[in-house]
N, C-alpha and C positions, 0 to 999 in steps of 0.2 A: 743391708742398710738398717740402722736402728737408732732410736732416740730413747734415752733414759732420763728420768728426772727423780729427784728425791728431796724431801724437805724434812729436816730434823727440828721438831718443835721444842726439844730439850725440856723446858720446865713449864711452858705456858698452860697446857691442859691440866696439869696437876696443881698449879698455882690457882687457876680458875676454880677448881673444886675445893681449894683449901687444904689440899693433901701435902702439906709442907714436909712431912716425914718422908714421903716418897721422893720428893725433890732432893732432900739431903742424902738419901740412899742411892742416888744416881739413876733413877728411873727416867726414861725418855720415850717419846713417841715419834716414830718416823713414818711418813706417808710417802709412797713411791709408785712409780708406774713405768711402763715401757711400751713402745710400739716398734715393730720391726717388719721388714719385708724380705722375702726370699724369692729367688727366681729359679734356683736349681731344684730339679725334681730328682730325688734319689732313685737309683736304678737297682740297688742291691738291698738285702735285708739289713745291712749295717748302716746304710744311709737313710736316716729318718727325716730328712728335710721335706717339708711340705710347702709348695710354692704359695705365695699370697701374703696377705697382711696378718699379723698376730699382735694382740693387745692384751695387757694385763695391768692391774692395779693392786696395791697391797698396803699393809700396815705392819709395822714392827714395834714391839715393846722391848726396850732395853732394860734389863733387870740388874740393879747394882752396878751398872756401868760395865758389865762383863758379858752377860748372857743375852743373846738376841733371839726373840721368838717372832717368827714371820707368819703372816696369813696373806696369801696371794690369790686373786680371783682372775681367771681368764675372762676377758670381755667378749672376744669373738667366738668363743665356744663355752659350753658349760664345763665347769671344773674349778675346784678349790684345791689349794696346796698349802700345807702347814709344814713349817720347818723350824729348825733351831740351829744356832751356831754360836761360837764365841765372837764377841764384838771386836772390832778392829781397835788396836791400841795405837794411839798417836803419841809420839815422843817429840815434843817441840823443843 
């Protein structure tokens, strides 16, 4: 069972700072989080499931509308994760 949330601020933080150039270049700030619960306890070395609740929060910076840089913090255990990816392309 899991619950995920995400909010894309798009331009608000950059407009507030007066950084209009960053807004025009497609920079965005996304804040997200997740909570999940597992009941299955892994019995082999390939099953890494740990029973119980797991929580995390994070922020992403979208650069030029293409590259996404993520920083995620585990809330229930110590640990930070940093990652990057290509942003999702929406074709409306």
